[in-house]
C-alpha positions as CSV (number, residue, x, y, z in Angstrom):
1,M,-13.1,26.0,10.9
2,K,-11.9,24.5,7.6
3,I,-13.6,21.2,6.7
4,G,-11.9,18.7,4.4
5,L,-12.9,15.3,3.0
6,I,-10.8,12.1,3.1
7,P,-10.1,10.0,1.1
8,V,-10.9,10.7,-2.6
9,N,-8.6,8.0,-4.0
10,V,-9.5,4.8,-2.1
11,G,-12.2,2.4,-3.1
12,V,-12.6,4.1,-6.5
13,D,-11.3,2.8,-9.8
14,S,-12.6,5.2,-12.4
15,V,-11.8,8.8,-13.4
16,E,-15.5,9.5,-13.4
17,A,-15.8,8.5,-9.7
18,I,-12.8,10.6,-8.6
19,V,-13.8,13.7,-10.6
20,G,-17.5,13.4,-9.7
21,L,-16.7,13.1,-6.0
22,A,-14.2,16.0,-6.1
23,Q,-16.5,18.4,-8.0
24,L,-19.5,17.6,-5.7
25,A,-17.3,18.2,-2.6
26,E,-16.1,21.5,-4.0
27,S,-19.6,22.7,-4.9
28,V,-21.0,22.1,-1.5
29,G,-18.2,23.9,0.4
30,F,-15.5,21.4,1.4
31,E,-12.3,23.4,1.8
32,S,-9.9,20.5,0.9
33,L,-9.7,17.0,-0.5
34,W,-7.3,14.4,0.9
35,T,-5.8,11.1,-0.1
36,F,-4.4,8.0,1.6
37,E,-1.3,6.1,0.3
38,H,-0.3,2.5,0.1
39,A,1.5,1.2,-2.9
40,I,0.6,-2.4,-2.0
41,V,-1.6,-4.1,0.6
42,P,-0.2,-7.4,1.8
43,V,-2.5,-10.4,1.9
44,D,-1.2,-10.9,5.5
45,Y,1.1,-8.8,7.6
46,A,2.7,-8.8,11.1
47,S,3.0,-5.0,11.3
48,K,0.5,-3.4,13.6
49,Y,-1.7,-0.7,12.1
50,P,-1.4,2.0,14.9
51,Y,-4.8,3.7,14.4
52,D,-7.1,0.7,15.2
53,Q,-7.2,-1.6,18.2
54,S,-7.4,-4.6,15.8
55,G,-3.9,-3.7,14.4
56,K,-5.3,-4.0,10.9
57,M,-6.0,-1.2,8.5
58,P,-9.6,-1.0,7.2
59,A,-8.7,-2.1,3.6
60,T,-8.4,-5.4,1.9
61,P,-5.6,-6.3,-0.6
62,E,-8.2,-5.8,-3.3
63,T,-9.1,-2.2,-2.2
64,P,-8.2,0.2,-5.0
65,F,-5.6,2.8,-3.9
66,V,-5.3,5.2,-6.8
67,D,-1.8,6.8,-6.6
68,P,-2.4,10.0,-4.5
69,L,-0.5,12.4,-6.8
70,I,-2.1,11.1,-9.9
71,A,-5.5,11.3,-8.3
72,L,-4.9,14.9,-7.1
73,T,-3.6,15.9,-10.5
74,T,-6.8,14.7,-12.0
75,V,-8.8,16.5,-9.4
76,A,-6.8,19.7,-10.0
77,A,-7.7,19.6,-13.7
78,H,-11.4,19.5,-12.9
79,T,-11.7,21.9,-9.9
80,K,-11.0,25.5,-9.3
81,T,-10.7,26.4,-5.6
82,V,-10.6,23.4,-3.4
83,R,-7.2,22.6,-1.8
84,L,-5.5,19.3,-2.4
85,A,-3.6,17.3,0.1
86,T,-1.9,14.0,0.7
87,G,-2.9,12.6,4.1
88,V,-0.3,11.2,4.2
89,N,2.3,10.0,1.7
90,I,5.1,7.7,3.1
91,L,8.2,9.8,2.5
92,P,11.0,7.4,3.5
93,Q,10.0,4.7,1.0
94,T,10.0,7.0,-2.0
95,N,12.7,8.8,-4.1
96,P,12.9,12.4,-2.7
97,I,13.9,13.9,-6.1
98,Y,10.8,12.4,-7.8
99,L,8.5,13.4,-4.9
100,A,9.9,17.0,-4.8
101,K,9.5,17.3,-8.6
102,Q,6.0,15.8,-8.5
103,S,4.9,18.0,-5.6
104,A,6.2,21.2,-7.3
105,S,4.5,20.2,-10.6
106,L,1.2,19.5,-8.8
107,D,1.4,22.9,-7.1
108,I,1.9,24.4,-10.6
109,V,-1.0,22.7,-12.3
110,S,-3.3,23.4,-9.4
111,K,-2.2,27.0,-9.2
112,G,-1.0,26.9,-5.7
113,R,-3.5,24.6,-4.1
114,F,-1.3,21.6,-3.0
115,M,-0.3,20.6,0.5
116,L,2.2,17.8,0.9
117,G,1.3,15.6,3.9
118,V,4.0,13.1,4.8
119,G,4.7,10.5,7.4
120,I,7.4,7.9,8.3
121,G,5.2,4.8,7.6
122,W,4.3,1.7,9.7
123,L,4.0,-1.2,7.3
124,R,7.3,-3.0,7.3
125,E,6.1,-5.4,4.6
126,E,5.5,-2.5,2.2
127,F,9.0,-1.2,2.7
128,A,10.3,-4.7,2.0
129,A,8.3,-4.9,-1.3
130,L,9.8,-1.6,-2.3
131,N,13.4,-2.8,-1.3
132,V,13.7,0.1,1.1
133,P,15.1,-0.4,4.6
134,F,12.5,-0.1,7.4
135,E,15.1,0.7,9.9
136,R,16.2,4.3,10.3
137,R,13.2,5.4,8.4
138,G,12.8,8.4,10.8
139,A,16.3,9.6,10.1
140,R,15.7,9.0,6.3
141,F,12.5,11.1,6.6
142,D,14.4,14.0,8.3
143,D,17.1,14.0,5.6
144,Y,14.7,13.8,2.7
145,I,12.7,16.8,4.0
146,Q,15.8,18.9,4.2
147,G,16.9,17.8,0.8
148,M,13.5,18.5,-0.8
149,R,13.5,22.0,0.6
150,K,16.8,22.6,-1.2
151,L,15.3,21.3,-4.4
152,W,12.4,23.8,-4.0
153,S,14.7,26.7,-3.3
154,G,15.8,27.3,-6.9
155,E,19.4,27.3,-5.7
156,T,22.2,24.9,-6.8
157,V,21.7,21.8,-4.7
158,E,24.5,20.6,-2.4
159,H,23.4,17.9,0.0
160,K,25.5,15.0,1.3
161,S,24.3,12.7,4.0
162,D,24.0,9.0,5.0
163,F,21.2,8.7,2.5
164,L,21.7,11.3,-0.2
165,D,24.7,12.4,-2.3
166,W,23.5,15.5,-4.3
167,S,25.8,18.1,-5.9
168,G,25.7,20.7,-8.6
169,F,22.2,20.7,-10.0
170,K,18.9,22.5,-9.8
171,S,15.3,21.5,-10.1
172,Y,12.6,23.6,-11.9
173,P,9.8,24.5,-11.9
174,L,9.5,25.8,-8.4
175,P,6.3,25.4,-6.4
176,V,3.9,28.3,-6.6
177,Q,3.7,28.5,-2.9
178,D,6.8,29.6,-0.9
179,P,7.1,27.6,1.2
180,L,5.2,24.7,-0.2
181,P,3.1,23.6,2.9
182,V,4.5,20.4,4.4
183,I,2.1,18.7,6.8
184,I,3.6,16.0,9.0
185,G,1.4,13.2,10.2
186,G,1.6,11.0,13.2
187,A,1.4,11.0,17.0
188,T,4.3,8.9,18.3
189,G,8.1,8.9,18.5
190,K,9.8,12.1,17.4
191,V,6.9,13.4,15.4
192,F,6.5,16.6,17.4
193,Q,10.2,17.4,17.0
194,R,9.8,16.9,13.3
195,I,6.8,19.1,13.1
196,A,8.5,21.9,15.0
197,K,11.7,21.7,12.8
198,Y,10.2,21.0,9.4
199,G,6.5,21.4,9.2
200,Q,3.9,24.0,8.4
201,G,1.2,21.7,9.7
202,W,0.4,18.6,11.8
203,Y,-2.0,15.9,10.6
204,A,-3.2,14.5,13.9
205,P,-4.5,10.9,13.7
206,T,-6.8,11.3,16.7
207,Q,-10.3,10.0,17.5
208,D,-11.5,12.9,19.5
209,A,-10.6,16.3,21.0
210,A,-9.8,14.8,24.4
211,S,-7.0,12.5,22.9
212,L,-5.6,15.5,20.9
213,A,-5.5,17.7,24.0
214,K,-3.2,15.2,25.7
215,M,-0.7,15.6,22.9
216,L,-0.5,19.4,22.7
217,P,2.0,19.9,25.6
218,A,4.5,17.7,23.7
219,L,4.0,19.9,20.6
220,D,4.3,23.0,22.6
221,E,7.6,21.8,24.1
222,A,9.0,20.8,20.7
223,C,8.0,24.2,19.2
224,A,9.6,26.1,22.1
225,A,12.8,24.2,21.6
226,E,12.8,25.4,18.0
227,G,12.0,29.0,18.9
228,R,8.5,29.0,17.4
229,S,5.0,29.0,18.8
230,R,2.4,26.3,18.3
231,D,0.3,29.0,16.7
232,T,2.6,28.7,13.6
233,V,1.6,25.1,13.1
234,E,-1.7,24.5,11.3
235,I,-3.3,21.6,13.1
236,T,-5.5,19.2,11.0
237,A,-7.5,16.4,12.8
238,M,-10.1,13.9,11.8
239,W,-13.7,14.3,12.8
240,A,-17.0,12.8,11.9
241,P,-20.6,13.7,13.1
242,A,-20.7,10.6,15.2
243,M,-17.7,11.9,17.2
244,G,-19.7,14.2,19.4
245,G,-21.6,16.1,16.6
246,R,-21.3,19.9,16.9
247,D,-20.0,19.7,20.4
248,G,-17.1,17.6,19.2
249,L,-16.4,20.1,16.5
250,E,-16.4,23.0,19.0
251,A,-14.1,21.0,21.3
252,Y,-11.6,20.8,18.5
253,R,-12.0,24.5,17.8
254,D,-11.3,25.4,21.4
255,L,-8.0,23.5,21.2
256,G,-6.9,25.7,18.2
257,V,-7.5,23.1,15.5
258,E,-7.8,24.9,12.2
259,R,-9.0,22.1,10.0
260,L,-11.0,18.9,10.4
261,T,-11.1,16.1,7.8
262,V,-14.3,14.1,7.6
263,P,-13.8,10.4,6.6
264,L,-16.0,9.7,3.6
265,P,-17.1,6.3,4.9
266,A,-18.4,8.0,8.1
267,I,-20.9,10.1,6.2
268,M,-21.9,7.7,3.4
269,S,-25.6,6.9,3.3
270,D,-27.4,3.8,2.0
271,E,-27.9,5.8,-1.2
272,G,-24.1,6.2,-1.7
273,P,-21.4,8.8,-1.2
274,A,-23.1,11.6,-3.1
275,A,-26.2,11.5,-0.9
276,G,-24.0,11.4,2.2
277,I,-22.0,14.4,1.1
278,Q,-25.1,16.4,0.3
279,A,-26.7,15.5,3.7
280,F,-23.5,16.4,5.6
281,A,-23.1,19.7,3.7
282,E,-26.7,20.7,4.4
283,E,-26.2,20.2,8.2
284,Y,-22.7,21.4,8.7
285,L,-21.4,23.4,5.7
286,A,-24.5,25.5,4.8
């Protein structure tokens, strides 16, 4: 079982904090480091955060969200083996040429350690601030993924759609990894069809193995429709020691989950994040 740590870019506002956290996590055996993304946090919002019963995300407008790709580039420059992933970036609200270029570049500077996690987003107010339509964001997501794959192919790009009008250019450098791993996050709507069509992995926003188990038939069905097996989809889920301890970990393993991300707040001690990471590593990673 691969164990990652999430997030390394939230609640920190110095390069020393980001680098120190990343180097410690790598040294004690974490396989990957993950980020969250929000460009802005509204003071108030009507959108419902889908992963908490309160409908609110666990962050205030003053919470620092260091840009995920900048944070991971910094981490890449100060680590050697730990994999780097966005968990997840909001694809429909960005420019796909820029994100494709940044992703390929990050894969280059990390020597093939980057995984691009993407989702369709839920915060309408953030889309409005960025002047991007919230409606049809799923269709925009699908189109952007297809276009970005063409940018990473090295071939002359031809792509015309409702959202993009590309013709007659190339984008280099290419990612080190072929294909660059795209991990699709979410658990509702057409997410399973998207994973089956476009994804190397699924980032499952679940609270426990039992809730994940209920979703797997939908993923199986979507994969079968695309002529692939669920075994070709690397499943990443969230887990913390409080979520059933080792029994919870084993329950995920029995379902075929290949990676678990541990929320940093869930293992922090009164002495701070470093002490919590050390204690977790001694119990679970040794």
